[in-house]
C-alpha positions in Angstrom: 139.9 9.9 115.7 139.3 6.4 117.2 136.9 5.6 114.5 139.6 6.7 111.8 142.2 4.6 113.5 139.8 1.5 113.5 139.1 2.2 109.7 142.9 2.2 109.0 143.1 -1.0 111.0 140.4 -2.6 109.0 141.7 -1.4 105.8 145.2 -2.8 106.7 143.7 -6.3 107.5 141.8 -6.7 104.3 144.4 -5.3 102.0 147.0 -7.4 103.7 144.7 -10.5 103.0 144.5 -9.5 99.4 148.4 -8.9 99.1 149.1 -12.2 100.6 146.8 -13.9 98.0 148.6 -12.2 95.2 151.9 -13.4 96.8 150.5 -16.9 96.7 149.6 -16.6 93.1 153.2 -15.6 92.5 154.5 -18.5 94.7 156.6 -16.3 97.0 158.3 -17.6 100.2 157.0 -16.4 103.6 159.2 -13.3 103.5 157.7 -12.3 100.2 154.2 -12.7 101.7 155.2 -10.5 104.6 156.6 -7.8 102.2 153.6 -7.8 99.7 151.2 -7.9 102.5 152.7 -5.0 104.2 153.2 -2.8 101.0 149.7 -3.4 100.0 148.3 -2.7 103.5 150.1 0.6 104.3 151.0 1.8 100.8 148.1 4.0 100.3 147.8 5.3 103.7 151.5 6.1 103.8 151.3 8.4 100.9 148.1 9.9 102.3 149.9 10.8 105.5 153.0 12.2 103.7 151.1 14.5 101.6 148.8 15.6 104.5 151.9 16.2 106.5 150.5 14.0 109.2 153.6 13.2 111.5 154.2 10.4 112.3 152.9 8.4 109.4 150.1 6.1 111.0 152.0 3.0 111.2 155.3 4.6 112.3 153.6 6.0 115.3 151.9 2.7 116.1 153.2 -0.4 114.5 150.0 -2.2 115.2 149.1 -2.1 111.3 152.3 -3.9 110.6 151.7 -6.6 113.0 148.1 -7.0 111.5 149.4 -7.2 108.0 152.0 -9.9 109.1 149.5 -12.0 111.0 147.2 -11.9 107.9 150.1 -12.9 105.5 150.9 -15.9 107.9 147.3 -17.0 107.9 147.1 -16.8 104.0 150.6 -18.6 103.5 149.0 -21.7 105.3 145.5 -21.6 104.0 145.5 -20.1 100.4 145.6 -23.7 99.0 142.2 -24.5 100.5 140.5 -21.8 98.2 138.9 -23.0 95.1 139.5 -19.7 93.3 142.1 -17.4 94.8 141.6 -14.8 92.1 137.8 -14.5 92.8 138.4 -14.1 96.5 141.1 -11.6 95.9 138.7 -9.5 93.7 135.9 -9.3 96.5 138.6 -8.8 99.2 140.2 -5.9 97.2 136.5 -4.3 96.5 135.9 -4.5 100.3 139.5 -3.2 101.1 138.8 -0.4 98.6 135.5 0.9 100.2 137.2 0.9 103.8 140.3 2.5 102.7 138.6 5.3 100.8 136.4 6.0 103.7 139.6 6.1 105.8 141.4 8.4 103.5 138.5 10.8 103.0 137.7 10.9 106.7 141.3 11.8 107.7 141.2 14.7 105.2 137.8 15.7 106.5 139.2 15.7 110.1 141.9 18.0 109.0 139.6 20.4 107.4 140.9 20.0 103.9 138.9 21.3 100.9 136.5 19.2 99.0 139.1 18.5 96.2 141.8 17.2 98.6 139.2 15.1 100.5 138.5 13.2 97.1 142.1 13.0 96.1 143.0 11.6 99.5 140.2 9.1 99.6 141.1 7.8 96.0 144.9 7.7 96.7 144.5 6.0 100.1 142.1 3.4 98.3 144.0 2.7 95.2 147.7 3.0 95.6 148.4 0.1 97.8 146.7 -2.3 95.5 148.5 -0.7 92.5 151.9 -1.2 94.2 151.0 -4.8 95.0 150.0 -5.6 91.4 152.9 -3.7 89.8 155.6 -5.5 92.2 154.1 -8.9 91.6 153.9 -8.4 87.7 150.1 -8.6 87.7 147.8 -6.5 85.6 146.6 -3.8 88.1 143.1 -4.0 89.1 143.1 -0.4 89.1 143.8 -0.4 85.3 141.4 -3.1 84.2 139.8 -1.8 81.0 136.6 0.1 81.7 136.0 -1.5 85.2 134.6 0.8 87.9 137.5 1.1 90.3 139.0 4.4 90.5 135.5 5.8 89.6 134.0 3.8 92.6 136.6 5.4 94.8 136.0 8.8 93.5 132.0 8.4 93.9 132.6 7.0 97.6 134.9 10.1 98.5 132.2 12.4 96.9 129.3 10.7 98.8 131.3 11.3 102.1 131.3 15.1 101.2 127.7 15.1 100.5 126.8 13.2 103.6 129.0 15.6 105.8 127.1 18.4 104.2 123.6 16.9 105.0 124.1 15.7 108.5 126.4 16.3 111.5 126.5 12.5 112.5 130.2 11.5 112.5 129.4 8.1 111.0 127.3 9.2 108.2 130.2 10.2 105.8 132.0 6.9 106.5 128.8 4.8 105.8 127.8 6.8 102.7 131.3 6.3 101.3 131.6 2.7 102.1 128.1 1.9 100.7 128.6 3.8 97.5 132.2 2.5 96.7 131.5 -1.1 97.4 128.0 -1.0 95.5 129.8 0.4 92.4 132.6 -1.9 92.6 130.4 -4.9 93.2 128.3 -3.9 90.3 131.2 -3.9 88.0 132.2 -7.4 89.2 128.5 -8.9 89.3 127.0 -7.1 86.4 129.7 -6.0 84.2 129.1 -2.3 84.9 131.7 -0.4 82.8 132.7 3.0 81.6 133.1 3.5 77.9 136.8 3.1 76.8 138.7 4.9 74.1 138.9 3.1 70.8 141.5 4.5 68.4 140.2 5.4 64.8 142.2 5.7 61.7 143.2 9.4 61.0 141.2 11.3 58.3 143.1 12.0 55.1 
């Protein structure tokens, strides 16, 4: 369980940094930075814990994640102006956070002996919903809904890789590493090489 806790902490840190960068793009005050960073950092994990009936929710039982998120927000508040392209940094921070959070979500579900379907759903939910909340609140186009980009697909594949790795080897780190590598590789490929899924294109109705 210590490994899962560290994954949650890492996910909180990186997602909080991404949330604070979005807050900087929206030109919010310091309280706004704290709010968006915390919302992004704990949003997905909160829903995961509520759905899995984990009591208490991870940041309620241990407020350290909130302290991590607020510290990250404070750092970004004073340093964001130094970045040449905040959006590019945001994309890569979000990709890293996605990989870590999906591994954390899938790992928690596996530790609770949930079925394969629930493991995948919890991995995807933990990885995507915090960023979705961040973008909606800040009136940004949600990264999770960018046309054709590998985002939810990367999360889904990462959680699936965790299941495969758990079936192939008893080593406790294997599912985590398989999940993170698969998820990040697909998301990075989408950002670097334009990997896309086909998108629906409307056609005129037949007469």
